[in-house]
N, C-alpha and C positions, 0 to 999 in steps of 0.2 A: 503493500500499499505506499509505502515511502516512496518508492520509485514512481507509482501512479501519480502522486501529487507533484513531486519533481518535475515530471514531463509536463504537466499542465502549467507549472511556474515558468518553465522553459519556453513554452509555446507562447505564453503571455509576453514574455521579454522579447521573444523573436518578433512577434507581432507589432511591438512597441518601436521597433527601429523605425526612426522617421526619416525614411529614404527620400521623399519629396523636400522635406525641409532642408536636409543637408545638402541635397543637389542644387536646389536654389540658391542656398547660401555660397556653394562653392562655385557655381557657374556665373551668378548675377549679383551675389552679395546682398540678396534681398531676403527679408522673412515672408515665405510664401503665404503665411497666415494673415498678412496684411494686403493681399493683394487678391484680384479677381474674387473667387468664390470663397476666399479664406481656407479653403481645404488644401491638405498636404498631397492629395493624391494626384495620379498622373494626369488627369483630365486638366486640373488647375495648373499643374506644371506646363502642359502642352500650352495653355493659353498665355502663360506668363513667362515662360522661359524658353520653350523651343521644342521641336520634335525630337531631336536625339535625346536630350536629358529626359523627355517624357516618356519615351520607349524604354530608357533604363529603368526609371522608377516603375513603370508597370510590370517589367519583367521581374525585377527585384521583389516587388510587392508580392507577385505570385510565388516567387520563391521562398519568401520568409513565411508564408503560409502553408507552403507545402512540405518544406524540410521537417518541422517538429512534429506535424500529424504524420509523414510518412515513417518517421522514426517510431511514433507510438504504435503505427499499424505493425511495424516489424516486431516490436517488443512484446505486442499484446498477445497474439498466438492463442487467444481463447483462454488465458489464464483465469482460473476460478476467483482469485482474489481481486480481480480487476472487474468483476460484474457488479453492477448496481441496480437496485430495484428489480432484480431478476433479469435484466438486460446484459447480454454478453458483449464483448467488443466496445465497452463505453469509453475506455480511455482516449482512442484516437479522436472521437466525436467531441469529447469534452476539451481535448487540445485544440480541435478546430474552433470551438466557441471562444477559447482563451485567445487564440491568435486574432480572431476576428475582433473581439472587444478590444485587444491590445492595440491594434492599428487605429482605431478611433479614439482611443483613450491613452495615448502614449505616455508611459512613465517619464520619457524624456522631454516632453513638451507640456508638462503641467496637466496632463490628461486631456490634450487635445489631438486632433489627427484627422484622417480623412473619412470616406464613406465605407471603406472595407470591402468593396466590390472585387478588387483584384486580389486582395489577399484572400477573401472567400473562395474565388475560383482555386487559387493554390490548395486549400484545405480541401475542397471537393475533389480535385485531380488526385490528391493523396489517398483519399477515402476509396475513390473508384475512378480510374483514369478515363473509362468509358463515359461516365456521367460527366467528368470534367470536360471531355472533348464535346459532348452534345450540348453541355451548357454553354460553353464558349461560342459554338456555332450558332446557338440561339441568340446570344448577345450580339454577335456580328450581323446576323440577319436583321434583327429590330433595329440596330445602328444604322444599317444600310437603307432601311426604309424610312426611319424618322430623322436620321442625322442628329439625334440627340443622346448622349452618353448616358444621362439619368434616366431615360426612358428605357434604354437597353438594358441597364443594369436592374432596374426595377422588374421589368418584364421577365428577365432572365431568372431572377431569383424566385420569382412566383412559380416557375415551372420546376424548380430544384426538388421539392418532395414528390412530386409526380414522377420525375426521372429515376429518383431512387427506388421509388416503388416499382417503376416498370423495368428496371433492372435487378430486381429481387434482391436488394440490399438489406442489411440486417435492420430491426426495428430501431435501433440506436441511430443509425444513419438517417432514417427517414425522419425521426425526432429532430435531428440537427438540421434537417432541410427546413422544417418548420421554424425553427429557431433563427436559422439565418434569414428567412423569407421575413419574419417580424423585424429582425434587428436592423437589416440593410434598408428596408423600406422606411423604418423610423429614422435612420441616418440621412435619409434623402427628404425629410420633411420640408426643408427650405426649397429643395428643387421642386417638390410637388406644388408647394405655393406659387413659385415661379411659373410652372407649367400652367396652373389655373388662371394666373394673371396675363398669360400669353407673352413672358419676359425671359424664359429660360432660353439661353443661347445656343445655337446648334454648334456642333463641332467645327472648330477653326475660328468662331467668333469669340471676341474678348468681351467679357462683362466689364462693366465699369468698375474700377477701384473705389474703395469707400471715400465718400467725400466729394465725389464728382457728380455733376448733375447736368441735365439737358437745360436746366433753368439758370445756368451760370451767368453772373452779370455781364452784359455787352459793353463794349466801349461806348462812351457817350459821344454825340456828334455835335461838334462846334458849329458856330454860325456859319463859318465858310464851307460846311458841308464834309468836312474832314473828321475822322474818328480821332479822338484823343486816347492815349494809351492808359490803362487802368493799373499798369504795374510795370516793374523793370524787366528787361529781357534777360532770359536765363543764360 
């Protein structure tokens, strides 16, 4: 049982690695939490830093979800002392939950973070590579149709319990699917609000940074018809 608890703790710490925050600091010297959507995930890195850094963040976020869960799957092996509430193979799904929460509540960032979608994909792939592949294909399909990352992430995660069920995964995996569905959807609540308002940006579009507005003061017009400058040049 001590190993069981240790694996969950390791998964949380691995999930907490703030890839997007560190990459944005290294590449542009910015705090990604103060730009765009304020998320540390790959989508916000794409908008605020660039394609290359965003791809690295996306792949590493998948890996940090995959690695601890894959290790738990390997160590589990149906051990009797790793059975909870009568469910076998529970260590890996609980590690998946820990990694999922760790990404969005990073211990390195004062319990701030991203939306957990990429890290969640890594955890699912470790639990069942076929489900992970189908889930990613679903995400790509929805993204291709809508061009909105949040819609693709929410739409894909809502299919996760169904995919686990269709592939005859253990009950603990299906339970994790429902947990991920609720958690990832909740993490996207701001996106859902913007979707309802029609202001959610499509992929490639940059949301305004905090403090900017379409109602910014315009230069006053002098009697001669020429605009006067409202501030010094940068």
